[in-house]
C-alpha positions in Angstrom: 7.7 -22.7 -10.5 6.2 -21.7 -13.8 6.3 -19.2 -16.6 6.4 -15.7 -15.4 6.3 -12.3 -17.2 9.7 -11.0 -16.1 10.9 -8.6 -18.8 14.5 -7.2 -18.3 15.5 -10.0 -15.8 17.9 -12.6 -17.1 17.0 -16.3 -16.7 19.7 -17.0 -14.0 18.5 -14.1 -11.9 14.9 -15.2 -12.3 15.7 -18.8 -11.3 17.4 -17.6 -8.2 14.4 -15.4 -7.2 12.0 -18.2 -8.0 14.1 -20.6 -5.9 13.9 -18.2 -2.9 10.1 -18.0 -3.3 9.5 -21.7 -3.9 11.5 -23.0 -0.9 9.4 -20.9 1.5 7.2 -23.1 3.7 4.1 -21.2 2.7 4.9 -21.7 -1.0 5.4 -25.4 -0.5 2.1 -25.6 1.3 0.3 -23.8 -1.5 1.7 -26.1 -4.1 0.6 -29.0 -2.0 -2.9 -27.5 -1.9 -3.0 -27.5 -5.7 -2.1 -31.2 -5.7 -4.8 -32.0 -3.2 -7.4 -30.2 -5.3 -6.5 -32.3 -8.3 -7.7 -35.5 -6.4 -5.4 -37.7 -8.5 -5.6 -41.5 -8.3 -2.4 -43.5 -8.2 -0.8 -43.6 -11.7 -3.0 -41.0 -13.2 -1.5 -38.6 -15.8 -1.1 -35.0 -14.6 0.2 -32.2 -16.8 1.9 -29.2 -15.3 1.6 -26.3 -17.8 4.4 -23.8 -17.6 6.5 -26.1 -15.5 9.6 -23.9 -15.2 12.4 -25.6 -13.3 10.2 -28.7 -12.7 9.7 -28.7 -9.0 5.9 -29.4 -9.2 6.5 -32.1 -11.8 8.9 -33.9 -9.5 6.6 -33.5 -6.5 3.6 -34.8 -8.4 5.7 -37.8 -9.5 6.6 -38.4 -5.9 2.9 -38.5 -5.1 2.4 -41.4 -7.6 1.2 -39.4 -10.6 2.5 -39.9 -14.1 3.6 -36.2 -14.2 4.3 -34.4 -17.5 5.7 -30.8 -17.5 5.5 -28.5 -20.5 7.2 -25.1 -21.0 8.3 -23.0 -23.9 11.5 -21.7 -22.3 14.5 -23.9 -23.2 16.6 -22.6 -20.3 13.9 -23.5 -17.8 13.5 -27.0 -19.3 17.3 -27.5 -19.1 17.3 -26.4 -15.5 14.4 -28.8 -14.8 16.2 -31.8 -16.3 19.4 -30.9 -14.5 17.7 -30.6 -11.1 15.3 -33.5 -11.3 16.9 -36.2 -13.6 14.3 -38.5 -15.0 11.3 -36.2 -14.9 9.2 -35.9 -18.0 9.4 -32.3 -19.3 8.7 -31.2 -22.8 8.7 -28.1 -25.0 5.1 -27.4 -25.8 2.5 -24.6 -26.0 -0.4 -24.4 -23.5 -2.8 -24.3 -26.5 -1.2 -27.4 -28.1 -0.4 -30.0 -25.4 1.4 -33.3 -26.3 -1.4 -35.4 -24.9 -4.3 -37.3 -26.5 -8.0 -36.5 -25.9 -9.0 -37.4 -22.4 -5.5 -38.7 -21.5 -5.0 -36.6 -18.3 -6.6 -37.0 -14.9 -5.3 -33.7 -13.7 -4.2 -30.3 -15.2 -2.2 -27.7 -13.3 -1.1 -24.2 -14.3 0.8 -22.1 -11.8 1.4 -18.4 -12.5 1.0 -18.9 -16.3 -2.3 -17.6 -17.6 -1.4 -14.0 -17.2 1.1 -14.3 -20.0 -0.7 -16.6 -22.4 -1.6 -15.1 -25.8 -5.1 -16.8 -25.6 -6.2 -18.0 -22.2 -9.5 -19.2 -23.6 -7.7 -21.5 -26.1 -5.6 -22.8 -23.3 -8.7 -23.7 -21.3 -10.2 -25.4 -24.3 -7.0 -27.4 -24.6 -7.3 -28.3 -20.9 -10.8 -29.6 -21.5 -9.6 -31.7 -24.5 -6.8 -33.5 -22.6 -8.8 -34.0 -19.4 -10.8 -37.2 -19.0 -14.5 -36.7 -17.8 -14.3 -36.2 -14.1 -10.7 -34.9 -14.4 -9.6 -32.0 -12.3 -8.0 -28.6 -13.2 -6.2 -26.3 -10.8 -5.2 -22.7 -11.7 -3.0 -20.7 -9.5 -2.0 -17.1 -10.2 -1.2 -13.7 -8.8 -3.3 -10.5 -9.2 -0.7 -8.0 -10.5 -2.8 -5.0 -9.8 -3.0 -5.4 -6.1 0.5 -6.4 -5.2 1.6 -4.9 -1.9 5.1 -3.4 -1.4 5.9 -1.7 1.8 7.4 1.7 1.2 7.7 5.2 2.6 6.6 6.5 -0.8 3.1 5.2 -1.1 1.9 7.3 -4.0 5.0 6.5 -6.0 4.6 2.8 -5.1 1.0 2.8 -6.4 2.1 4.3 -9.7 4.8 1.7 -10.0 2.5 -1.3 -9.2 -0.2 -0.2 -11.6 2.2 0.7 -14.4 3.9 -2.7 -14.0 0.6 -4.4 -14.1 -0.2 -2.7 -17.4 2.8 -4.3 -19.0 1.4 -7.8 -18.4 -0.9 -9.2 -21.1 -3.6 -10.2 -18.5 -2.6 -8.7 -15.2 -6.0 -9.3 -13.5 -6.9 -12.7 -15.0 -6.5 -14.6 -11.7 -9.5 -12.8 -10.2 -11.4 -14.0 -13.2 -10.5 -17.7 -13.0 -13.9 -18.8 -11.7 -15.8 -17.2 -14.6 -13.3 -18.4 -17.1 -13.7 -22.0 -15.9 -17.5 -21.7 -16.0 -17.4 -20.2 -19.5 -15.2 -23.1 -20.6 -17.7 -25.6 -19.4 -16.1 -26.8 -16.2 -18.2 -27.5 -13.1 -17.8 -27.8 -9.4 -15.7 -24.6 -9.4 -14.2 -23.4 -6.2 -12.0 -20.4 -5.5 -9.5 -19.7 -2.7 -7.3 -16.7 -2.0 -3.9 -17.1 -0.3 -1.5 -14.2 0.4 2.1 -14.9 -0.4 4.4 -12.7 1.8 8.1 -12.4 0.9 10.7 -10.7 3.1 13.9 -12.3 1.6 16.4 -10.1 0.0 16.6 -12.5 -2.9 13.3 -11.0 -4.1 14.9 -7.6 -4.6 15.6 -8.1 -8.4 11.9 -8.8 -9.0 10.9 -5.8 -6.9 13.4 -3.6 -8.7 12.0 -4.9 -12.0 8.7 -3.2 -11.2 10.4 0.2 -11.1 12.3 -0.6 -14.4 9.1 -1.5 -16.1 7.2 1.5 -14.8 10.0 3.8 -16.0 9.9 2.3 -19.4 6.2 3.1 -19.7 6.8 6.7 -18.7 4.8 6.4 -15.5 7.7 7.4 -13.4 11.0 9.3 -14.1 14.5 7.9 -13.9 15.1 9.8 -10.7 11.9 8.4 -9.1 12.9 4.9 -10.1 16.4 5.3 -8.6 15.0 6.8 -5.4 12.4 4.0 -5.0 14.9 1.2 -5.8 17.4 2.7 -3.3 14.8 2.6 -0.6 13.9 -1.1 -1.4 17.6 -2.0 -1.4 18.1 -0.4 2.0 15.1 -2.4 3.3 16.5 -5.6 1.9 19.9 -4.9 3.5 18.2 -4.2 6.8 15.9 -7.2 6.7 12.9 -4.9 6.3 11.7 -5.9 2.9 8.0 -6.8 2.5 6.4 -7.9 -0.8 2.9 -9.5 -0.7 0.9 -10.9 -3.5 -2.7 -12.2 -3.4 -2.7 -15.6 -5.0 -6.0 -16.9 -6.5 -6.4 -20.7 -6.6 -9.4 -22.0 -8.6 -10.2 -25.7 -9.1 -12.9 -27.4 -11.1 -14.0 -30.6 -12.6 -14.2 -31.6 -16.3 
């Protein structure tokens, strides 16, 4: 998994939630789809930006790529090295990658661009490190249209939108195509996949929405408590449902 805006959630809790999401068959299939869209030749260099705990880096290496992961979170990099010994992961910024001009055949960023200070600078850096004909794949969620099943729909709408407003670029995934075109990429294609989560391990991320909404003043403490209590009951009863539209855009340098 990759960098995610998860204020007020500690790293160990975040890693557990990401593990629950990443091990789902649908998530594995979506990662595989990003690899397919990169069209990498054997031995080609591929950079995974915001590599998190390194799963995609390891999978790309298994597919024959010279995979390099970059992330700014030391805890994530440590987890990646512990889980996948021998993978190449480095501390680096998306706008300052440790690669030479035209060195990469593929560039991948999974759930990262919504938190970047300057997505345009990151795309310019992607063009710099990609060789002519190299491929880019961007995958990300649209935070403003997250679906959470609840008996309190009006409160849920307020929570989702308030949470989205705490993200630097909550709707950037729906803009991937235009961003890629503006950056000079060609052959741009867009797909939308819906990630559906019902596992109780996702409860901390769901509860984090209410915490963030309360901090903005969009909901009261009582409303947050009532809503989280409902979601906790759903998790305990196996009735949780958390769905996220995932935009996948791929293009050619």
